C-alpha positions in Angstrom: 54.9 -175.0 99.0 51.1 -175.4 99.0 49.4 -172.2 97.8 47.5 -170.2 100.4 43.8 -170.7 99.6 42.8 -167.2 100.6 45.5 -165.7 98.4 44.3 -167.9 95.6 40.7 -166.6 96.0 41.9 -163.0 96.0 43.9 -163.6 92.8 40.8 -165.1 91.1 38.5 -162.2 92.2 38.8 -160.1 89.0 37.7 -163.1 86.7 34.8 -164.2 88.8 31.1 -163.6 88.0 29.2 -161.2 90.2 27.6 -164.0 92.2 30.8 -165.9 92.6 32.4 -162.7 93.9 29.8 -162.7 96.7 30.9 -166.2 97.6 34.6 -165.2 97.5 34.2 -162.1 99.6 32.1 -164.0 102.2 34.9 -166.6 102.5 37.6 -164.0 102.7 35.7 -162.1 105.4 35.0 -165.2 107.5 37.0 -168.2 106.5 36.2 -170.0 109.8 32.5 -170.1 109.2 32.9 -171.1 105.6 35.1 -174.0 106.7 32.2 -175.5 108.7 29.0 -174.5 107.0 27.3 -176.8 104.6 26.6 -175.7 101.0 22.9 -175.2 101.9 23.8 -173.1 105.0 26.3 -171.0 103.2 23.8 -170.5 100.3 21.2 -169.1 102.7 23.8 -166.9 104.5 25.3 -165.4 101.4 22.1 -165.2 99.3 23.3 -167.2 96.2 22.3 -170.6 94.9 24.0 -173.8 96.1 25.0 -174.4 92.5 26.9 -171.1 92.5 28.9 -172.2 95.6 29.6 -175.6 94.2 30.9 -174.1 90.8 33.0 -171.6 92.7 34.6 -174.3 94.8 35.3 -176.4 91.7 36.9 -173.5 89.9 39.1 -172.6 92.9 40.2 -176.1 93.9 39.5 -178.2 90.9 37.8 -180.7 93.1 34.8 -179.2 94.9 33.3 -177.8 98.1 34.7 -180.5 100.5 38.2 -179.8 99.2 37.7 -176.1 99.6 36.8 -176.6 103.3 39.8 -178.9 103.8 42.1 -176.2 102.5 40.4 -173.6 104.6 40.9 -175.8 107.7 44.6 -176.1 106.8 44.9 -172.4 106.4 43.2 -171.6 109.7 45.3 -174.1 111.6 48.5 -172.8 110.1 47.7 -169.2 110.9 46.6 -170.0 114.5 49.7 -172.1 115.2 51.4 -170.4 118.2 54.6 -172.3 117.5 54.8 -170.9 114.0 54.4 -167.4 115.4 57.0 -168.1 118.1 59.5 -169.3 115.7 59.1 -166.2 113.6 60.0 -163.9 116.6 62.1 -166.0 119.0 65.6 -167.5 118.3 65.8 -170.8 120.0 69.3 -171.2 121.5 68.9 -173.7 124.3 67.6 -177.2 124.8 65.1 -176.0 127.3 63.5 -173.6 124.8 63.5 -176.4 122.2 61.6 -178.6 124.7 59.1 -175.8 125.3 58.5 -175.4 121.6 58.0 -179.1 121.3 55.4 -179.0 124.1 53.6 -176.3 122.2 53.6 -178.3 119.0 52.3 -181.4 120.8 49.4 -179.6 122.5 48.5 -177.8 119.3 48.5 -181.1 117.4 46.1 -182.5 120.0 43.8 -179.5 119.6 43.9 -179.7 115.8 42.7 -183.3 115.9 39.5 -182.2 117.7 39.0 -179.2 115.4 36.5 -180.9 113.1 33.0 -180.2 111.6 31.5 -182.7 114.0 33.1 -180.9 117.0 31.6 -177.6 115.7 28.1 -179.2 115.3 28.4 -180.7 118.8 29.4 -177.3 120.3 26.4 -175.7 118.5 24.0 -178.4 120.0 25.5 -177.9 123.4 25.0 -174.1 123.1 21.4 -174.6 122.2 20.8 -176.9 125.1 22.4 -174.6 127.6 20.6 -171.5 126.4 17.2 -173.2 126.4 17.7 -174.9 129.8 15.7 -174.0 132.9 18.8 -174.4 135.0 22.4 -175.5 134.4 24.6 -177.5 136.7 28.4 -177.9 136.4 30.0 -181.0 137.9 33.7 -181.8 138.2 36.0 -184.0 140.3 39.6 -183.9 141.5 41.8 -182.2 138.9 38.8 -181.3 136.7 36.9 -179.6 139.5 38.8 -176.3 138.8 37.5 -176.5 135.2 33.9 -177.0 136.3 34.3 -174.2 138.8 35.6 -171.8 136.1 32.9 -172.9 133.7 30.1 -172.3 136.3 31.5 -168.9 137.2 31.5 -167.6 133.7 28.3 -169.2 132.6 26.6 -167.7 135.7 27.8 -164.3 134.7 26.2 -164.7 131.3 23.0 -166.6 132.2 22.5 -166.3 136.0 21.1 -169.8 136.2 24.1 -172.0 136.9 25.1 -174.0 140.0 28.4 -175.7 140.8 27.9 -179.2 142.2 31.0 -180.7 143.9 31.8 -184.5 143.8 30.7 -185.2 147.4 27.6 -186.3 149.4 25.7 -183.3 147.9 25.3 -185.3 144.7 22.3 -187.1 146.2 20.6 -183.8 146.9 21.4 -182.7 143.4 19.7 -185.8 141.9 16.6 -185.0 143.8 16.2 -181.4 142.6 17.3 -181.7 139.0 14.4 -181.5 136.5 13.8 -182.7 133.0 14.4 -179.3 131.4 17.7 -178.8 133.3 21.2 -179.4 131.8 24.1 -181.0 133.6 27.7 -180.5 132.3 30.2 -183.1 133.5 33.9 -182.3 133.4 35.9 -185.5 133.8 39.3 -186.8 132.8 40.9 -190.2 133.6 40.8 -191.5 136.2 37.1 -190.8 136.1 35.1 -190.3 139.3 32.9 -193.3 139.9 30.3 -191.1 141.6 30.1 -188.7 138.7 29.8 -191.5 136.2 27.0 -193.1 138.2 25.3 -189.7 138.4 25.6 -189.2 134.7 24.1 -192.6 134.0 21.2 -191.9 136.3 20.4 -188.6 134.6 20.7 -190.2 131.2 18.1 -192.8 132.2 15.8 -190.0 133.5 16.3 -188.0 130.3 
């Protein structure tokens, strides 16, 4: 069985230098951030040199910082696995329950495939755009409209500058009033709405 990376770091704590202990404690306190931050970003956050972080990662993994982040990702995914928790507490006795567990595993696998550093960076960029926007518009169609509605409601509670735009004739009015420093969030799943795709293309050309 693969050794738990956080347990390994805890075991190595007594033998680490003072600066490496700072790195170890920062990772143990917030493994999720450590799994996404670059060496430079982590160095600035912790207050140690990038070289200290690289040496620490090499000592712990025998490979380096990228491998340390891979092992942190694996640990986070394993610990957040609802199927794993369910299997620890629920005895599966029927085919129906087995099918339910399989459905959980399938959906979790899909989520894990999107749980990447690039996704984290994209979400950070989206957050910056939304926070700096003059106004935010949430657009959805058919089955995805409920998601755009939910998104608009909660963003509006936090920001107070969000409008829900339905996929209907009001799209023309929306295109007239949207400004350069506004942000439009499109929620679409196949089959995609032709009107929403056309609207997105027009906004992209307008920047």
